[in-house]
N, C-alpha and C positions, 0 to 999 in steps of 0.2 A: 135409709136414714138420717134427717135432718139433726145436727148437733150444734149447739154454742157451747164457745167454751171462752171463758174469758181469764186474762193476764193479767191483776193488778201490777207486778211486782216483775223485775225485772229473773226471779227466781222463777216464778211463778209457769214465765216462759220457755225456760230448763224444762219444770219439769212436766209440762202438757206439749213437748213438742214431739215426740216419739208416738204419744196417741195422735197427734192429728195428725202425723207424717200417714200413721197406717189407717185411719177411718176413710183419708182422703185415697187410697192405695185400691183398700175395698170398695172403691166407689162412692162413699156417702158422703153430704154436702156439711161442711163444714164453716160456720163462720166462729172464726177467729176474731175477741173481740179486746181491746190494750188500755190500758190508763198511762195518759201521760205523765209517769212519776219514773224520776232519777236516768236508769239513760233504759228501759223495759225498750218504745218504740225503735230506739237507734241497735241493741239488741236483736228484734225482729228483725228487721230490716237483713242487716247480716247474718242472719241466717237463711234469709231467702221466704219468711212466710207470709203468708196475706192478712193485713189484718186490717178491723177498722178500730181510731182511736173514738174513745167517747164520752172518754172525759176525765180530768186532769186530778193530781194530788193537790190541796191548798192549805196551807199553813195554817196554824190557832183552828182550835175546837168550833167557833163556830162557823166559819171558812165552811172546813168538813164538813160541818151540820148541812151547811145550805145548798154544800157541792155536792153531798148521797142526795138533796132530794131533786136537784135536777139530774142526776144518775139515772132515776128509780126511773122520770121521767120521759126521758129520752132511753130507754132502755123496755121500757113499754110499749115503746111504736116501734122501736126495731123485734120482737120479740111479734110482736102481729101481725110484721111484715117477714118475718123468717119463716116463722109457724117452728119451733124447732121441736123433735119428737121426746128433746135429752138436753138435758141444760149442767156441764160439768165446771167446776171453777174450786176457788178457795173460796172461805168464807166474806162473805160483802156483804151486805146490806141489801141492796139495790139486786145485786143475784137473786140470793134467796127468795128479797118479799115477791120479787113482781114473779117469777117463775113460778112461788106458790101461787100467787091471784090470780095467776094464769093456768092454774092449775097442769103447770108441764114439769114432769119427775125432773131430779134434780140429785149432784149427785155432787159432795162436797167431800174433798182435804183438806182434811183439819191434821195439823202435828202437836199447837200447843195446846197445853193442859188449861180450859175453858176460866177457869180463875186465873191464871196468869193474864190471861188478852180476853178480861172478864166484862169488858166491855162492850167487844167487836161479839161476842159470844152470845150474850142480852140481844144481839140487834142483827144477830146472822143465823145464828144457828137454831131459833123457834121455828124457821120458816122452809130450812131441810130438810128435801125428804129422808137422806142418809147422808151419816157424819164418815169418812173412811178416813179411820187415824191408826196410828201401829198403838202397838196390843197395850204399850203402858199407858197409853194416853186418858188422862180422866176429864172424863167431858161435865163429870156434875151432873146436875138435871138434867142435860140433855144422853144423857149412856141409852136411853131404848130407840137411837136411832145410830146406835152406832154399827161401824162393822168395823171390825179387830182384822188385824195383819202383820206377818212378822214381819218386821224391818220399817224403814224409815221412807221419808218421798225422797230424799238426794238421791234411790236406790232406784227413782224411776229411771236417772237421769248418769249416775256414776257408777252402778251396777259391770259388771266386767264383762256382762253380754252387750251395754249399750256403750261403752265407754273405751275405745284402746287410743291409748298414749300416739301421739305423730312425733317419731323425733325430729322431722326440722321442722316444729315449730320453736324449737330450743333454738337451733340456725337463725331461723326467722328474726329474731328479736336477739342476737346474738349476745345470748345470758351467759356468764361465766358462772361456774360452780366455784366453788356452793355462794348459796342465796339465800337473802331472807325477805318474805315478803308481808311488811307489816300492813294490817287491811283498819283502816276507822269508818265507822259506823256513823249516817249524819243524825241515828238519833233522831226523827223528827212523826216517824211513825205518831200515832195515840196513846198507842201503847206504853211508845217509850217515854215519857214524859215525865219528869221526876227519874229520868236513867242516868246514868254517869256510864264513862266509857276513860280509853286511855286521852288522857288532860298531851295540849305542847309541852307543859312539864316533865308529862312522864315518856314524850316520845323522844324528847331531845335525851334522857337520859337512857333511853333503849338504843335508838343509835349510837350514839358513845361507847355502850359498852358493846354494839356488837361487830362493828366497824373494822376494828384490829383482823377479825376474822370472815367476815361476811362481805360481797353485794348485794346493796341494799338498796329495794324495791316497795314504793308504800302505795299504794293505791286505796282512794277516799272518793267517799260519797262526800267530805266536808270541805273546807275552805285548809291548806296546809302550810304553815309557815312558810315566809320566804324564803329563807336560811336553807329550808328542807324539798322547791320546790323540785329542785333540777333533781332526787329521787323519787319522781312523780313513775310508775309505773306506764308505760301506755302502747297499750294489743293495742288487737283487735279484740272486742267484747265476749265471741265465739269462739276464742282461745285461748281463757282464759283459766279453766279448766285444768289443760296442757301442760300451761304456766306452772301453776300450783302444784299439779303433779310432781314435780322435782325439784319443786324446791328443799332445801334444807331444814329450812323453818320456820313456821308461818305463825306472824302473832295476831291478835284484834280482839276488839273489842263487837265481833257478829257472831249473832247466833248460826246466822244462815250456813257462812264461809265455815264458821266453826268444825261445823258438822262437814260441809265437804272433804276439809282438809282430813278431817279424821279419815274418810271415811279411802280416800287417796293416799291413804297410805305418811301422812306430813306429819312429822310431831310439831305441834301444836298448842298453842297459849291463849286463850280465852281470859279478857283480860271485863265484866261487864256488872253488873246490877242484877242482870239477871239469873247469874249463876247461883244453882242450884234450884229452876226453878221451874228447869226441863230435862224431862223425865228423858229425853233422846238425847240431851250430851249426859247426864249423868249413868245412862247405858255406857255410852262410847267412853267416857272419864272411870266407871267400874273395868270395863276391859283396857283400861291402856292404854288407847288412841288418842286421848284429850285430857289437860289440864286447866281446870277451869278456880278463878279465882276472884273474887267478891271485887268491885271495887269498891278504892277506900280501902284495902289491905295495898300499901305501894312497897312495903314493902316486900310481904309474900310475890308480891311480881315481880322485883328485880332481883329475889333469892330465886326463884325460877329460872330469869333470865342465864342467869347469870352460870346455870348449871348445862346452858345453850351454846354458853360463849366461844366455846371449840365446840366446830360440826362432829357429831357422831359418828363413834365408829361402824365403818361393816357391817361387825356384829352384833351390836346395837339396832342396825336400820334392817338387819334382818330379820331381828323380835318383832319390831313393827310392825313391818311388812306382816308377819305369821299373825300376830297378836289381826291384823286386819283381813286377813286372807280366812280366818275361822269364825272372826265378828262375823263378814261378805253369808261365807259358806251357811249361816244359822240362820237366813235370812230370805225373805220370797226374792222371785225377779216383777220389782212394783210395777213394770210395763207391764207389764200379761198382763198381771192383776187386775190394771187398772183397764186395761184393753177388755179382759173377762166382764165385769164387771158393764161396760159400755156396752155391750154386744146382748147383756142376757138381763139386766134388771130393768129397760123399758117395757121388754116382754110382761115379765114378772110381775110391775106394778102395774097391770093392768087388771090383772090376774089376785091381789094383794092388795091391803092397805101398804102402806108405806110405814111402820112396824113392824108387820108382820112379812114384806118383804125385807127389810134388816136383817130379822132372825136369818131368815133362811139363806144370806148372802156369805156364806160359812166360808173357810178359807179352806175347810177341810173340800170341800165342795167342787170350791175351785182348783187345786189339787190334783182330783180325782177327775176332772177333766182336762187335764192336761195330758194324763195316763190314757186318756178315750183317743187320745189324737196320733 
């Protein structure tokens, strides 16, 4: 089987890396496509994955539109040459549109409610064969394409079956506990327009409050104020989850990394305009694994940070680990689910139309297939 997989963002690389590895081990031919965005290419190189860059991230709505058209043309040629039996990726117009035009089955993994990322949903979802999402995600008018599962996309690489902490990594970077990581997003994606996160002024106040009791490290997609540049976290990209997993506190305006911190059992505070708009993060907040504060509520943010001004006790740490274990135990191994879909969907798609096939790919059937092995 020939499989084309697209990674448009660093998080997509982590999402698909174990699927790529498995398919290659089984003798399938895999072509991994990447977008030159943020640190995606650097991460792929660090992980030793073979890939082909076929597009760039462009600032500005009109630049993005022109770049998408260019990607459509490039991807058309690539698919004609490679002739994939299956296309796998996250919601993107070039991937879903071109695979639909060429009649190639596509499995698209989505984790955002369609109305939250409406522009992307409108241009990408109509052309996807199936949209694989956590059960709580609302796909709006695209519910007929939904293949629901119990879990989150981040469990594809942070499930205990996939991620095991490597103690040598803390020694590698000489990190001293307790330490706090502050993660700042660029907020440059199309769905980020008009959204806010941690400002420079808030960053100053957070650092001033925490520095007496924490070693502070800043991970940022955007410029860091000159006076804080010495706090920039300098690690290999492939090591970031090991470093995150032992942090005593994680503060961010990133949806993706707030989910990661929660699944790693790290106390975390998210300050963003997107708070209240992600069902996955709402689940994690309800489970006591994350704190979300809407951008603009600065007083509420500083009150939450003050609660963590001193590192939590061992007892409170264990309580958080118990909540994390209970949350993960009630979810599936997402990578195994992805493998099952990749192995079974193409043949099913030959027999049925996409909507019928979507209804057949249930979690119950996936779990039954595990018991048969």
